[in-house]
C-alpha positions in Angstrom: 18.6 6.2 22.3 17.2 2.4 22.2 17.0 2.7 26.0 14.4 5.8 25.5 12.7 4.2 22.9 12.0 1.0 25.1 10.9 3.4 28.1 8.5 4.8 25.5 7.3 1.7 24.5 6.9 0.6 27.9 4.8 3.7 28.7 2.5 3.2 25.7 1.9 -0.3 26.9 1.1 1.0 30.6 -0.9 3.5 29.4 -3.1 1.4 27.2 -3.4 -1.0 29.9 -4.4 1.5 32.5 -7.1 2.8 30.3 -8.6 -0.6 29.7 -8.4 -1.3 33.6 -10.3 2.0 34.3 -12.9 1.2 31.4 -13.0 -2.2 32.7 -13.9 -1.3 36.3 -16.6 1.1 35.2 -18.2 -1.5 33.4 -17.9 -3.8 36.3 -19.5 -1.6 38.5 -22.4 -0.9 36.0 -22.5 -4.8 35.5 -22.7 -5.4 39.2 -25.4 -2.8 39.6 -27.3 -4.2 36.7 -26.8 -7.8 38.0 -28.3 -6.7 41.4 -31.2 -5.1 39.7 -31.8 -8.0 37.2 -31.7 -5.6 34.2 -28.5 -7.7 32.7 -27.4 -11.1 32.9 -24.4 -12.9 34.2 -22.5 -12.6 30.7 -22.3 -9.1 30.9 -21.0 -8.9 34.4 -18.7 -11.9 33.5 -17.4 -10.1 30.5 -16.5 -6.9 32.8 -14.8 -9.1 35.2 -12.7 -10.9 32.6 -11.7 -7.6 31.1 -10.9 -5.8 34.1 -8.7 -9.0 35.3 -6.8 -9.2 32.0 -6.0 -5.6 32.1 -4.9 -5.6 35.6 -3.0 -8.9 35.5 -1.1 -7.6 32.4 -0.2 -4.4 33.9 1.1 -6.0 37.1 3.1 -8.3 34.7 4.6 -5.3 32.6 5.4 -3.5 36.2 7.0 -6.7 37.5 9.1 -7.2 34.2 10.1 -3.4 34.1 13.5 -2.3 35.8 12.3 0.3 38.6 14.9 2.6 37.4 13.0 3.0 34.3 10.0 3.7 35.9 11.2 7.3 36.5 12.2 8.0 33.0 10.7 11.1 31.1 10.2 8.9 28.0 8.0 6.5 30.0 6.0 9.4 31.2 5.7 10.7 27.7 4.4 7.1 26.7 1.9 7.0 29.4 0.1 9.9 27.9 0.2 8.3 24.2 -2.6 6.0 24.0 -5.2 8.6 25.8 -3.8 11.3 23.7 -4.5 8.9 20.6 -7.9 8.6 21.5 -8.5 12.2 22.1 -7.6 12.8 18.8 -9.5 10.2 17.2 -12.5 11.4 18.9 -12.4 14.3 16.6 -12.3 12.3 13.5 -15.6 11.7 11.8 -17.6 8.6 10.9 -18.9 7.9 7.7 -22.3 9.4 8.5 -20.5 12.6 9.2 -20.7 12.5 13.2 -17.8 12.9 15.2 -16.2 9.5 16.7 -16.3 11.2 20.3 -19.7 12.3 20.8 -21.1 9.3 18.9 -19.1 7.1 21.3 -20.4 9.1 24.5 -23.9 8.7 23.1 -23.5 4.9 22.6 -22.1 4.5 26.0 -24.6 6.5 27.5 -27.4 4.4 25.8 -25.7 1.1 26.8 -25.5 2.3 30.5 -29.0 3.1 30.3 -29.9 -0.2 29.1 -27.7 -2.3 31.5 -29.3 -0.3 34.3 -33.0 -0.6 33.5 -33.4 3.2 33.3 -36.1 2.9 30.6 -37.8 0.1 32.3 -40.1 0.9 35.3 -40.8 4.8 35.8 -39.5 5.9 32.4 -40.0 9.5 31.6 -40.3 8.6 27.9 -37.6 11.0 26.8 -36.8 8.7 24.1 -40.2 9.0 22.7 -39.8 12.9 22.3 -40.2 14.1 18.7 -36.9 15.7 17.3 -37.4 19.1 15.4 -35.3 18.0 12.4 -33.7 14.8 11.2 -30.2 14.2 13.1 -28.1 14.5 9.8 -29.3 18.2 9.4 -28.0 18.8 13.3 -24.5 17.7 12.4 -22.4 18.2 9.2 -23.4 15.6 6.8 -21.5 14.1 3.8 -24.1 11.4 2.9 -26.0 12.4 0.0 -28.7 9.7 0.4 -29.9 11.1 3.6 -30.9 14.5 2.0 -33.3 13.1 -0.8 -36.6 13.0 0.0 -38.1 9.5 0.5 -40.7 9.7 -2.6 -38.0 11.1 -5.0 -37.4 8.8 -8.0 -40.1 6.3 -7.2 -43.1 6.0 -9.3 
């Protein structure tokens, strides 16, 4: 039983580091493209290099330390899915403003990608300036009462 728990824990660790490595590699590519286009600085690129290197070296260390027989256990394979599954479940939870975490995270990532790659610099389609038909809080379930009040209410 202890052996299965250790295998599951190692699986969680490898799954989390693998997710971190994939995310770091994505932003390493984005940072390198942004650096080549001169739309982002060295700090962004070096940050993605360091996060990728830390995740890769940590993952290599875990693989080096783990017994090869443990890598085939079903408990480890179950643990591998633990961190991505936890993030998937967390994506359906709501933020304080009523938005779901998953779509808000994806939108923030998209905006950061556009910022780093300079999408809105030269040749901008002005998509960010198009008016929205209704306030964002009315498009999604909102639990914040203050956003539903009119700006002039209660002020004399």
